[in-house]
Each structure stands twice: as C-alpha cells, then as structure tokens.
C-alpha positions as CSV (number, residue, x, y, z in Angstrom):
1,X,24.8,-37.8,-14.4
2,X,21.7,-36.1,-15.7
3,X,18.0,-36.8,-15.0
4,X,16.8,-36.5,-18.6
5,X,13.2,-37.0,-17.6
6,X,13.0,-33.6,-15.9
7,X,13.4,-29.9,-16.8
8,X,13.3,-27.1,-14.2
9,X,12.5,-23.7,-15.6
10,X,11.5,-20.3,-14.1
11,X,9.4,-17.7,-15.9
12,X,10.9,-14.2,-15.3
13,X,9.9,-10.8,-16.6
14,X,8.8,-7.3,-15.9
15,X,5.4,-6.7,-14.3
16,X,2.4,-7.1,-16.7
17,X,4.5,-8.8,-19.5
18,X,2.3,-11.9,-19.3
19,X,4.1,-14.5,-17.1
20,X,1.1,-15.8,-15.3
21,X,-1.0,-16.0,-18.5
22,X,1.9,-17.9,-20.2
23,X,2.0,-20.4,-17.3
24,X,-1.8,-20.7,-17.5
25,X,-1.7,-21.7,-21.1
26,X,1.3,-24.0,-20.7
27,X,-0.6,-25.9,-18.0
28,X,-3.7,-26.2,-20.2
29,X,-1.7,-27.5,-23.2
30,X,0.4,-29.7,-20.9
31,X,-2.7,-31.7,-20.0
32,X,-3.0,-30.5,-16.4
33,X,-6.7,-29.8,-16.8
34,X,-9.5,-32.0,-18.1
35,X,-10.9,-31.0,-21.5
36,X,-14.2,-30.0,-20.0
37,X,-12.7,-28.3,-16.9
38,X,-13.5,-24.6,-16.4
39,X,-10.2,-22.9,-15.7
40,X,-10.1,-19.4,-14.3
41,X,-7.7,-16.7,-15.6
42,X,-4.4,-16.4,-13.9
43,X,-4.9,-19.7,-12.0
44,X,-1.4,-19.5,-10.4
45,X,-2.3,-16.3,-8.6
46,X,-4.1,-18.1,-5.7
47,X,-3.6,-15.4,-3.0
48,X,-6.6,-13.1,-2.6
49,X,-4.4,-10.0,-2.8
50,X,-2.9,-11.2,-6.0
51,X,-6.3,-11.7,-7.6
52,X,-7.5,-8.2,-6.4
53,X,-4.4,-6.3,-7.6
54,X,-3.7,-8.4,-10.7
55,X,-0.1,-8.9,-9.8
56,X,2.0,-11.9,-8.7
57,X,3.4,-11.5,-5.2
58,X,4.7,-15.0,-4.3
59,X,6.7,-17.4,-6.4
60,X,4.8,-20.6,-7.1
61,X,5.5,-24.1,-8.4
62,X,3.6,-26.2,-10.9
63,X,4.5,-29.0,-13.3
64,X,3.3,-30.5,-16.6
65,X,4.4,-33.4,-18.8
66,X,5.5,-33.2,-22.5
67,X,6.8,-36.2,-24.4
68,X,7.2,-38.1,-21.1
69,X,9.4,-35.4,-19.7
70,X,8.3,-33.6,-16.5
71,X,8.6,-29.8,-16.8
72,X,8.7,-28.1,-13.4
73,X,7.6,-24.5,-13.9
74,X,8.2,-21.6,-11.4
75,X,6.0,-18.5,-11.8
76,X,7.8,-15.5,-10.3
77,X,6.7,-11.9,-9.4
78,X,7.4,-9.1,-11.9
79,X,7.2,-6.1,-9.6
80,X,10.6,-4.9,-8.4
81,X,9.5,-4.8,-4.8
82,X,9.2,-8.6,-4.8
83,X,12.6,-9.2,-6.5
84,X,13.8,-11.2,-3.5
85,X,11.2,-13.9,-4.4
86,X,12.9,-14.2,-7.9
87,X,16.4,-14.2,-6.6
88,X,15.9,-17.2,-4.2
89,X,14.0,-19.4,-6.6
90,X,16.6,-19.1,-9.4
91,X,18.7,-21.6,-7.4
92,X,16.0,-24.3,-8.0
93,X,16.1,-24.1,-11.8
94,X,18.5,-24.9,-14.7
95,X,17.1,-22.4,-17.1
96,X,14.7,-19.4,-17.5
97,X,12.1,-18.2,-20.0
98,X,12.7,-14.4,-20.2
99,X,9.4,-12.8,-21.2
100,X,9.5,-9.5,-23.0
101,X,6.5,-7.5,-24.1
102,X,6.4,-7.1,-27.9
103,X,5.7,-3.3,-27.6
104,X,7.3,-2.3,-24.3
105,X,10.6,-4.2,-24.7
106,X,13.0,-4.7,-21.8
107,X,12.0,-2.7,-18.7
108,X,13.8,-2.1,-15.4
109,X,12.8,-5.4,-13.8
110,X,13.7,-7.3,-17.0
111,X,17.3,-6.0,-16.5
112,X,17.3,-6.9,-12.8
113,X,16.1,-10.5,-13.2
114,X,18.1,-11.2,-16.3
115,X,21.3,-10.0,-14.6
116,X,20.6,-12.5,-11.7
117,X,20.0,-15.3,-14.2
118,X,23.3,-14.6,-16.1
119,X,25.3,-14.5,-12.8
120,X,24.1,-18.0,-12.0
121,X,25.0,-19.2,-15.6
122,X,21.4,-20.3,-16.3
123,X,20.3,-21.1,-19.9
124,X,18.0,-18.5,-21.3
125,X,15.1,-18.7,-23.8
126,X,13.9,-15.2,-24.9
127,X,10.1,-15.2,-25.3
128,X,8.7,-12.1,-27.2
129,X,5.2,-12.1,-25.9
130,X,2.0,-10.3,-27.0
131,X,2.9,-10.5,-30.7
132,X,-0.8,-10.1,-31.4
133,X,-0.6,-6.4,-30.3
134,X,-1.3,-4.0,-33.2
135,X,1.7,-1.8,-32.0
136,X,4.1,-4.8,-31.7
137,X,7.8,-4.0,-32.5
138,X,9.2,-7.5,-32.9
139,X,12.5,-6.6,-34.7
140,X,13.2,-3.5,-32.5
141,X,12.4,-5.4,-29.3
142,X,14.7,-8.3,-30.3
143,X,17.5,-5.8,-30.9
144,X,16.9,-4.2,-27.5
145,X,17.1,-7.5,-25.8
146,X,20.5,-8.3,-27.5
147,X,21.7,-4.8,-26.5
148,X,20.7,-5.6,-22.9
149,X,22.6,-8.9,-22.9
150,X,25.7,-7.0,-24.2
151,X,25.4,-4.4,-21.4
152,X,25.1,-7.2,-18.8
153,X,28.3,-8.8,-20.1
154,X,26.7,-12.0,-21.3
155,X,28.9,-14.8,-22.6
156,X,29.0,-15.6,-26.3
157,X,26.8,-18.7,-25.5
158,X,24.3,-16.6,-23.6
159,X,24.2,-14.1,-26.6
160,X,23.2,-17.0,-28.8
161,X,20.1,-17.6,-26.6
162,X,17.1,-18.7,-28.9
163,X,14.2,-16.4,-29.5
164,X,10.6,-17.5,-29.7
165,X,7.5,-15.4,-30.5
166,X,4.3,-16.1,-28.5
167,X,0.9,-14.9,-27.7
168,X,0.0,-16.2,-24.2
169,X,-3.5,-14.9,-24.6
170,X,-4.2,-17.2,-27.6
171,X,-1.8,-20.0,-26.5
172,X,0.4,-19.9,-29.7
173,X,4.1,-19.8,-30.2
174,X,6.4,-19.7,-33.3
175,X,10.1,-19.7,-34.0
176,X,9.6,-17.1,-36.7
177,X,8.4,-13.5,-36.1
178,X,6.2,-13.6,-39.2
179,X,4.2,-16.6,-38.1
180,X,1.5,-16.7,-35.5
181,X,1.8,-20.5,-34.7
182,X,-1.1,-22.8,-33.6
183,X,-0.1,-24.0,-30.1
184,X,2.8,-24.1,-27.6
185,X,4.5,-27.2,-29.1
186,X,7.5,-25.1,-30.5
187,X,7.9,-23.6,-26.9
188,X,7.9,-27.1,-25.3
189,X,10.3,-28.5,-27.9
190,X,12.7,-25.6,-27.3
191,X,12.5,-26.1,-23.5
192,X,13.4,-29.8,-23.9
193,X,16.2,-29.1,-26.4
194,X,17.8,-25.9,-24.9
195,X,17.3,-26.1,-21.1
196,X,19.7,-28.7,-19.7
197,X,18.4,-31.6,-17.6
198,X,19.3,-31.3,-13.9
199,X,22.7,-32.8,-13.1
200,X,23.9,-34.4,-10.0
201,X,25.4,-37.7,-8.8
202,X,22.5,-40.1,-7.9
203,X,25.0,-42.4,-6.1
204,X,26.1,-39.8,-3.6
205,X,24.5,-39.0,-0.3
206,X,21.4,-36.7,-0.3
207,X,21.9,-33.0,-0.5
208,X,19.4,-30.1,-1.0
209,X,19.3,-26.3,-0.6
210,X,16.0,-24.9,0.8
211,X,14.9,-22.2,-1.6
212,X,11.4,-21.6,-0.2
213,X,9.1,-22.6,2.6
214,X,5.3,-23.3,2.5
215,X,2.7,-24.2,5.0
216,X,0.3,-27.2,5.1
217,X,-2.5,-27.3,7.6
218,X,-1.9,-31.0,8.2
219,X,1.9,-31.3,8.0
220,X,2.9,-27.8,9.2
221,X,6.0,-26.1,7.6
222,X,7.3,-27.5,4.4
223,X,10.9,-27.0,3.0
224,X,10.9,-26.6,-0.8
225,X,14.0,-27.1,-3.0
226,X,15.7,-29.1,-5.8
227,X,17.6,-32.3,-4.9
228,X,21.3,-31.5,-5.9
229,X,22.5,-35.1,-5.4
230,X,21.4,-38.5,-4.1
231,X,17.9,-39.6,-3.4
232,X,15.4,-39.3,-0.5
233,X,12.7,-41.4,1.0
234,X,10.2,-41.0,3.8
235,X,11.7,-41.9,7.2
236,X,15.3,-40.8,6.3
237,X,17.3,-39.0,9.0
238,X,18.8,-35.7,7.8
239,X,20.8,-32.8,9.3
240,X,20.0,-29.1,8.8
241,X,23.0,-26.8,8.4
242,X,23.6,-23.2,7.2
243,X,26.4,-21.8,5.1
244,X,26.5,-18.5,7.1
245,X,25.9,-20.1,10.5
246,X,28.4,-22.9,11.3
247,X,26.8,-23.5,14.7
248,X,23.5,-24.6,13.2
249,X,23.2,-28.4,13.2
250,X,19.7,-29.7,13.7
251,X,18.8,-33.4,13.2
252,X,15.3,-34.2,11.9
253,X,13.4,-37.1,10.3
254,X,11.5,-36.8,7.0
255,X,7.8,-37.2,8.0
256,X,6.2,-36.7,4.6
257,X,7.5,-36.0,1.0
258,X,5.6,-34.2,-1.7
259,X,6.2,-33.5,-5.4
260,X,4.4,-30.9,-7.6
261,X,2.0,-32.5,-10.2
262,X,0.1,-29.8,-12.0
263,X,-1.0,-27.3,-9.5
264,X,-1.2,-29.8,-6.6
265,X,1.3,-31.2,-4.1
266,X,1.1,-35.0,-4.3
267,X,2.5,-37.2,-1.6
268,X,5.3,-39.6,-2.7
269,X,7.5,-42.1,-0.9
270,X,10.8,-41.2,-2.6
271,X,12.5,-38.6,-4.8
272,X,15.6,-38.4,-6.9
273,X,18.2,-36.0,-8.4
274,X,16.7,-32.9,-10.1
275,X,13.2,-33.3,-8.5
276,X,11.7,-30.2,-6.9
277,X,10.2,-31.5,-3.6
278,X,8.5,-30.4,-0.4
279,X,9.7,-32.0,2.9
280,X,7.5,-32.1,6.0
281,X,8.9,-32.2,9.5
282,X,11.0,-29.0,9.0
283,X,9.7,-26.6,11.6
284,X,13.2,-25.2,12.5
285,X,14.2,-24.8,8.8
286,X,14.6,-21.4,7.1
287,X,15.2,-20.4,3.5
288,X,18.9,-20.8,2.7
289,X,19.5,-23.9,4.9
290,X,21.0,-27.0,3.5
291,X,19.6,-30.5,4.1
292,X,22.2,-33.3,4.1
293,X,22.5,-36.9,5.0
294,X,23.5,-37.1,8.6
295,X,26.6,-39.2,7.7
296,X,27.9,-36.8,5.0
297,X,27.4,-33.1,5.6
298,X,27.8,-30.8,2.5
299,X,26.6,-27.3,3.3
300,X,25.6,-25.3,0.1
301,X,26.1,-21.5,-0.3
302,X,22.9,-19.5,-0.8
303,X,22.5,-16.5,-3.2
304,X,22.9,-13.2,-1.4
305,X,19.5,-11.4,-1.5
306,X,19.8,-7.7,-2.4
307,X,19.5,-5.4,0.6
308,X,16.3,-3.4,1.4
309,X,16.3,0.3,0.6
310,X,13.3,1.6,2.6
311,X,12.2,1.5,6.2
312,X,9.1,2.2,8.3
313,X,8.4,1.9,12.0
314,X,5.5,-0.4,13.1
315,X,4.2,0.3,16.6
316,X,1.3,-0.5,18.9
317,X,-1.8,1.6,18.3
318,X,-2.0,4.4,21.0
319,X,-4.8,6.5,19.4
320,X,-8.1,7.2,21.4
321,X,-9.7,4.3,19.4
322,X,-7.0,1.8,20.3
323,X,-8.2,-1.8,20.8
324,X,-11.7,-1.2,19.5
325,X,-11.5,-2.8,16.1
326,X,-8.5,-5.2,16.1
327,X,-8.2,-8.8,17.3
328,X,-4.4,-8.7,17.8
329,X,-3.3,-5.3,19.4
330,X,-0.4,-6.0,21.7
331,X,3.4,-5.6,21.1
332,X,3.8,-9.4,21.6
333,X,1.4,-10.2,18.8
334,X,3.0,-7.5,16.6
335,X,6.5,-8.7,17.2
336,X,5.7,-12.4,16.6
337,X,4.0,-11.7,13.3
338,X,6.8,-9.4,12.0
339,X,9.6,-11.8,12.8
340,X,7.6,-14.7,11.4
341,X,7.2,-12.7,8.1
342,X,10.9,-12.0,8.0
343,X,11.6,-15.7,8.1
344,X,9.6,-16.3,4.9
345,X,10.5,-13.1,3.1
346,X,14.3,-12.8,2.9
347,X,14.2,-9.2,1.5
348,X,12.3,-8.1,4.6
349,X,14.3,-7.2,7.7
350,X,12.8,-6.6,11.2
351,X,14.7,-5.0,14.2
352,X,13.7,-4.1,17.8
353,X,14.0,-0.5,18.8
354,X,14.6,1.3,22.1
355,X,10.8,1.1,22.7
356,X,9.2,-2.3,23.5
357,X,6.2,-1.1,21.5
358,X,7.9,-0.2,18.2
359,X,9.8,-2.2,15.5
360,X,11.9,-1.1,12.5
361,X,10.7,-2.9,9.3
362,X,13.0,-2.7,6.2
363,X,11.8,-3.6,2.8
364,X,12.3,-3.1,-1.0
365,X,9.7,-0.4,-1.5
366,X,6.3,1.0,-0.6
367,X,4.4,-1.8,-2.3
368,X,6.5,-4.5,-0.6
369,X,5.6,-3.2,2.9
370,X,2.1,-2.2,2.0
371,X,1.3,-5.8,1.0
372,X,2.6,-6.9,4.5
373,X,0.4,-4.2,6.1
374,X,-2.7,-5.3,4.1
375,X,-2.2,-9.0,4.9
376,X,-1.8,-8.2,8.6
377,X,-4.9,-6.1,8.8
378,X,-6.9,-8.9,7.1
379,X,-5.6,-11.3,9.7
380,X,-7.1,-9.0,12.5
381,X,-4.0,-7.0,13.5
382,X,-4.3,-3.4,14.8
383,X,-1.2,-1.2,14.8
384,X,0.2,2.1,13.4
385,X,3.0,2.8,11.0
386,X,5.2,5.8,10.3
387,X,6.1,7.6,7.1
388,X,8.2,5.5,4.7
389,X,11.9,6.6,4.7
390,X,14.9,5.6,2.6
391,X,17.9,4.0,4.2
392,X,21.0,6.2,4.1
393,X,24.5,4.9,4.2
394,X,27.9,6.4,5.0
395,X,30.6,5.7,2.4
396,X,34.0,7.3,2.5
397,X,32.8,9.9,5.0
398,X,29.9,11.0,2.7
399,X,26.2,10.5,3.1
400,X,24.7,8.3,0.3
401,X,21.2,7.4,-0.6
402,X,19.5,4.7,-2.9
403,X,19.0,5.7,-6.5
404,X,16.3,4.1,-8.7
405,X,16.2,3.5,-12.4
406,X,12.9,4.9,-13.5
407,X,11.3,4.3,-16.9
408,X,8.1,6.1,-17.9
409,X,6.1,5.6,-21.0
410,X,3.8,8.6,-21.6
411,X,1.7,10.2,-24.4
412,X,3.7,12.8,-26.3
413,X,1.7,15.8,-25.0
414,X,2.5,14.8,-21.3
415,X,6.3,14.8,-21.7
416,X,6.7,18.5,-20.5
417,X,4.8,18.1,-17.3
418,X,6.5,14.8,-16.4
419,X,10.0,16.3,-17.1
420,X,9.2,19.3,-14.9
421,X,7.8,17.2,-12.0
422,X,10.7,14.7,-12.0
423,X,13.3,17.5,-12.3
424,X,11.9,19.0,-9.1
425,X,12.4,15.6,-7.4
426,X,16.1,15.5,-8.4
427,X,15.5,13.2,-11.4
428,X,18.3,13.0,-13.9
429,X,17.2,12.3,-17.5
430,X,19.3,9.5,-19.1
431,X,17.5,8.8,-22.4
432,X,14.4,9.8,-24.4
433,X,13.0,7.7,-27.3
434,X,9.9,8.1,-29.4
435,X,7.6,5.1,-30.3
436,X,4.9,6.5,-32.5
437,X,2.7,8.9,-30.5
438,X,4.3,7.8,-27.2
439,X,7.6,8.7,-25.6
440,X,9.8,6.6,-23.3
441,X,11.9,8.5,-20.7
442,X,14.6,6.9,-18.5
443,X,15.7,8.7,-15.3
444,X,18.0,8.1,-12.4
445,X,16.2,9.5,-9.4
446,X,16.5,9.3,-5.6
447,X,14.1,6.7,-4.1
448,X,12.7,9.3,-1.8
449,X,11.9,11.4,-4.9
450,X,9.3,8.8,-5.9
451,X,7.4,8.9,-2.6
452,X,4.0,10.4,-3.3
453,X,4.6,10.8,-7.1
454,X,2.3,8.1,-8.4
455,X,-0.9,10.1,-8.1
456,X,0.6,13.2,-9.6
457,X,2.0,11.1,-12.5
458,X,-1.5,9.7,-13.3
459,X,-2.9,13.2,-13.2
460,X,-0.1,14.6,-15.4
461,X,-0.5,11.9,-18.0
462,X,-4.4,11.8,-17.8
463,X,-4.2,8.1,-16.8
464,X,-2.3,7.2,-20.0
465,X,1.2,6.8,-18.5
466,X,3.1,3.7,-17.5
467,X,5.7,4.0,-14.7
468,X,8.2,1.4,-13.4
469,X,11.3,1.5,-11.3
470,X,14.0,-0.7,-9.9
471,X,16.9,-0.1,-7.5
472,X,20.1,0.9,-9.2
473,X,22.8,1.8,-6.7
474,X,23.8,4.1,-3.8
475,X,25.0,7.5,-4.8
476,X,25.9,10.7,-2.9
477,X,23.0,12.5,-1.2
478,X,21.2,14.7,-3.7
479,X,19.9,17.4,-1.4
480,X,16.5,18.4,0.0
481,X,13.4,17.3,-1.9
482,X,10.0,18.9,-1.0
483,X,7.9,15.8,-0.1
484,X,4.5,17.5,-0.6
485,X,3.2,21.0,-1.4
486,X,-0.1,20.7,0.5
487,X,-1.2,20.7,4.1
488,X,-3.8,18.9,6.1
489,X,-7.2,19.4,7.7
490,X,-7.1,18.2,11.3
491,X,-10.1,17.3,13.5
492,X,-10.5,19.6,16.5
493,X,-12.2,17.3,18.9
494,X,-13.5,13.7,19.5
495,X,-16.9,12.9,18.2
496,X,-19.0,12.0,15.2
497,X,-18.8,14.0,11.9
498,X,-22.0,15.8,11.1
499,X,-23.3,17.4,8.0
500,X,-23.2,21.0,9.3
501,X,-19.6,20.7,10.4
502,X,-18.5,18.9,7.2
503,X,-20.2,21.5,5.0
504,X,-18.1,24.4,6.4
505,X,-14.9,22.2,6.7
506,X,-15.1,21.4,2.9
507,X,-14.6,25.1,2.1
508,X,-11.0,24.7,3.4
509,X,-10.0,21.7,1.3
510,X,-10.9,18.1,0.2
511,X,-12.3,15.8,2.9
512,X,-11.6,12.1,3.5
513,X,-14.6,11.4,5.8
514,X,-18.4,11.1,5.5
515,X,-21.3,12.0,7.8
516,X,-21.4,9.6,10.7
517,X,-17.6,8.7,10.7
518,X,-16.1,8.8,14.2
519,X,-13.1,11.1,14.6
520,X,-10.7,12.2,17.4
521,X,-8.7,15.4,18.0
522,X,-5.5,15.3,16.0
523,X,-6.9,12.9,13.3
524,X,-6.4,14.0,9.7
525,X,-9.7,14.4,7.9
526,X,-8.7,16.1,4.6
527,X,-6.2,18.0,2.5
528,X,-5.6,21.7,2.5
529,X,-4.3,22.6,-1.0
530,X,-2.8,25.9,0.3
531,X,0.0,24.2,2.2
532,X,-0.7,24.8,5.9
533,X,-2.2,22.5,8.5
534,X,-5.7,23.8,9.6
535,X,-7.8,22.6,12.5
536,X,-11.5,22.2,11.6
537,X,-14.4,21.2,13.7
538,X,-16.3,18.5,11.7
539,X,-18.4,17.6,14.8
540,X,-19.9,21.1,15.1
541,X,-23.7,21.1,15.2
542,X,-26.0,24.1,14.4
543,X,-27.5,25.8,17.4
544,X,-31.3,25.4,17.2
545,X,-33.8,28.3,17.8
546,X,-37.4,29.1,17.0
547,X,-36.6,30.1,13.5
548,X,-33.9,27.6,12.7
549,X,-34.5,23.8,12.6
550,X,-32.3,20.9,12.1
551,X,-34.2,19.9,9.0
552,X,-32.7,22.8,7.1
553,X,-29.4,20.9,7.2
554,X,-30.7,18.9,4.2
555,X,-30.0,21.9,2.0
556,X,-26.3,21.7,2.8
557,X,-24.7,19.9,0.0
558,X,-21.5,17.9,0.6
559,X,-19.0,17.0,-2.1
560,X,-18.5,13.3,-2.9
561,X,-15.7,11.8,-0.7
562,X,-13.0,9.4,-1.9
563,X,-11.4,7.6,0.9
564,X,-7.6,7.1,0.3
565,X,-6.3,3.6,-0.3
566,X,-3.5,2.1,1.8
567,X,-0.9,3.1,-0.8
568,X,-2.3,6.6,-1.0
569,X,-2.2,6.9,2.7
570,X,1.5,5.9,2.8
571,X,2.3,8.4,0.0
572,X,0.5,11.1,1.9
573,X,2.2,10.8,5.3
574,X,4.7,13.4,6.5
575,X,7.3,13.1,9.2
576,X,5.0,14.3,12.0
577,X,2.2,11.9,11.0
578,X,1.2,8.2,11.5
579,X,-1.2,5.8,9.8
580,X,-3.5,3.9,12.2
581,X,-4.3,0.5,10.6
582,X,-7.2,-1.7,11.8
583,X,-9.2,-4.5,10.1
584,X,-12.0,-2.0,9.5
585,X,-10.4,1.4,8.9
586,X,-7.3,3.4,7.8
587,X,-6.9,6.6,9.8
588,X,-4.1,9.2,9.3
589,X,-3.2,11.2,12.4
590,X,-0.7,13.6,13.8
591,X,1.9,12.0,16.1
592,X,1.1,14.7,18.7
593,X,-2.7,14.8,19.0
594,X,-3.0,17.8,21.3
595,X,-3.3,21.0,19.3
596,X,-1.4,23.2,21.8
597,X,1.5,20.8,22.2
598,X,1.7,20.4,18.4
599,X,1.8,24.2,17.9
600,X,4.7,24.5,20.4
601,X,6.7,21.7,18.7
602,X,6.2,23.4,15.3
603,X,7.4,26.7,16.7
604,X,10.5,25.1,18.2
605,X,11.3,23.5,14.8
606,X,11.0,26.8,13.0
607,X,13.4,28.4,15.5
608,X,15.9,25.7,15.2
609,X,15.9,25.9,11.4
C-alpha cells in the first residue's frame, strides 16, 4: 500500500552547491510563506554557527504542499565532516535531489552521498544548479555525473535518472538545458512523478526507525523518523528496541505527536504510514532505535555510520588561568557534555582515558570537532584540547592510515606551487583537467598531510583556490610528514604584555597578542619563522632614569596583530602543545610550562632519536 498524498525527499550535494538556497525557494513557491512576508536568506540554517560560517551543519526537516501532495524536504550538510548527518537521514526518505554545480561538477562529497543513496536503492533526480553562471558547463557536467554513476555501479534504472536544470538563486527550473524556466513547477512535477510515494501496510501494527532526535523546551527530547507501517495516536503504548542491542526493551507512552508543516512542528493527534513525525516522551531513545507496538515487536536495522578518522584529547584546563573565565570547568561537566553530544552525533565517539580529567574524542575531521569545541565554549565550558591526530589501524601486521580524496580547483599560475606543497605532504596526483584558465587536480593524500595546509593553500593560490576532501580508504602508512616548518615564541613569565616587551619580541617573529593581554610562562605568543622555539619576555618594562621616561614608549611602533581563529589554532598545534579554550579566549600553550623542564624533555627526545 502507498500513501500517494506524501513524498519524502532529501537534498544532497557537495558544500556550496546551493542546497539551502534551493530549499528556500521551494518553500517560497510551495506557499509556506505569506506573499508579504520578509524571508531571510538560507532560512533553514537556524543555528547561529551555520549563519556565521555560511554552511549547513545539522540536517533539518520542512514540508510544503503541491497539487494537494505533501512534500517532506530534508536539507542536509554538504561538508564531508558532517557526512554522518546525511547517512542517517537517508533512511527517512524515498528519493533524493542530487544537486551539482553547473561549473564545478561532481566533487568529493557528491560521490560520497550519491554512493550512500545508491546503496539504499533510492530514486534520484539530478539537479544541475547555478545554470545562470557565465562559466556553466551544462553538457560536460551532465556527462561527468553519468560517469560517476557508472563508477559507483548504478543499476540501469538509476542510470536513467532524470536531469533538471535549475537556478536556485532566481527560483527557476527547466527540463531542457537551453531554457531558463520561469518557476519550480517542472521540479515539483518531477518529484511527484519520479519519487515514489512511501509504501507500508497501514493495517499492520505501528513500526518506526528513529533517524534523528530533537529537543523541545516544553516536551523535552523528541524522536524523529518515518512511519514504516501502521498508524500512531497520542496515548499509544510503544516499546523501544535496538537492532544491535537485544537487551534494550523500554516501554513508554506517546505524550505528544508533531508533524512538520513548513518550517514549524505542528501538534497532531494521529499520524499514518509515510508521515515524518516527532514523538515526545522519548527521553531514553537514541538514534537507531526502533519504536514498535508493544504487542508486535519488529526491530529495524540501522545504516552503519562511517567510522571516524581523527582524534583529539579533551581535558580539564590546568593552566595558571584555570577557572577564571568559564562557567563549567570540572571533569564531571566535561564528561556529561561530551557523552551527550555523542548520543546526538553518531559519527562522534567519546572514550574515557586512564586519567579522570581527560577524554578521547573521535570525529570525521578538524571541522567536525572544531564545531563541537565552538558550541561548548559558547555554552560556557572551559577546557583544553590536544593536537588533532589521525587514527591508525593494524591490518595484516602492517600499520595503515586514513587516505583522503582531495580535489583542488586553482588558477593556472598556481598549479606548480600547489603540486610542490602536496608532494611534500605525500600527496599522489591522480588526475589533472583544465577548464578555461583554471585547473582541477585530484590527489590521494594521507589525512595527516592536510593538517595545517589550508592557510598555505590560500597563500599559494592568492585566495583564488577551492579545496575539498572526503575520506577514501585506509592504506599502508606513507612515512613521516613534516607537520610544520616554523617554531614558536613562548612567554617567559606571568604578567601583562607591555609595549616595550612586545616591540623587541616582534623582531623575533609574528605575534598573536596585543598590549594589555594577560600571559603566563609557557604560553605561545607568536610564530618564529626560523623553525626553533624561542622564549621572549613580552612583560619586560623599560627601566626609568632621569634621562629616560615612559612616555618615550609611544615612539615604539607595533605591527598589527591578527589573533588566530579556532581552526587556525588547531592547525598550528604540535605534539608538545595544547589549546586552552574558554568562552572569552583561545590560548595556545606548551604542555610543560616550566622552561627548564621543557628543555630537559627536548634534550631527552633528541638523544632517543
């Protein structure tokens, strides 16, 4: 049996190919907003971090009506680090809109999400977006998508997936590449005709897989998923089970029931096969659980989320400034928050260590964990993190490491410097293609080879390069990679940075701090381009005499200081360093703060090597 009044569809694509803009325009033309309503850009990106960074981090649900059919739309992240969000929501839908940029074509994340959709046997509509670009390559990009489908062993039916040409910016779509179109009507018609209605037996007992969880300030935790069979009403008694944990059997009663209408959750009394719903009363439910009628248990398998490939250690802050700026500073607070996050984000893993004050946090990439760090500091947490490291594995007696598929799109004059830099990081060039005055290079490179490369890449390409990567596979260890070719400037003592001390310290390198910033011995205050770590006294004041006054300090000119962002700090860190994170500041420091002890440890390491 099919519920012909519903279509469930996800929007999947590489980052910046226009998913959120497409959903915006679909909601507008689907009558979700009033004619005179002011609608902000990227309305689906409700999280403050998403608005600031211009990326989608969390998958979100919305719905619209077209020809009396309800279309449930799921907007998904495009960045590879949040691929776990895409993997879990694909179980809620019956088809996908695969968005591809009319110039860039298929990129690493396009391949990743398309492969997951093909594995689940979902119907696919290929949307070539941004056809209004002057450099659009509609025919070539269409051929590249078909080649990608062949590479991913698509079935003959999947190879016949329809193409549609759209401009999300102008809200137009057309079935023909030579026509601009006037609205999204061709896209809506294609969704209704090509994406199947959700199927399931309405006469059987209720069954649903939990694909996401949300939080409501009045109802608490909400379980989100698509009803596979049967129907549900408020007050029904259900049983929570888990495919991978046979001992889990938790009874609970449905307190409230919500459906998505437009961008809002609307309370309803009952729901049927194919509906995407939120169920309140599910405090013990996690993503991947099955909700069944208590009289007929049918536990559903959950898609296996790809394993994390990078790890960091989160620990309680033990610097001289510990506890001065944060609201939550103890190991109990830190542990609770990390394990709570791991319940919501299945691609994040958290483990206890031998120390009660430290926890191993495993994620998909630097951005994945940096978003967690940023959210925690905004919530008032104070802690410190170690240098990001890749996760090695042992296979057939050999050490293996994660390899990334890296695609860079650079101006022609920058190709030489990019090739040289990536070769030194063990990058293996796979292909090179020219598109006008730009060149696209594809590499297979160790994940650790990309640590700290982003800033160098922007410098090498004069800001004109585009870089994207996605996990490929584990391969044999590629050998040593020099993480950085510069050293640090380290504060000599506790105190406040003064102009006199900073003026003479800046002769040694580039500083991170300004006059008046508080520092402590062992804190990193700048970069030494010559490669060694140097201790500088930024708190040093000029001795006053009859002929020398403090007012003459005004003549000492300091160079402008750019404080590193969170991502830049994580890229900067070395093995003997930590990043102190507080709601107000980011401070890099040496693990061993005492200069004498640090010197002894460095001497021992040299002797051992």
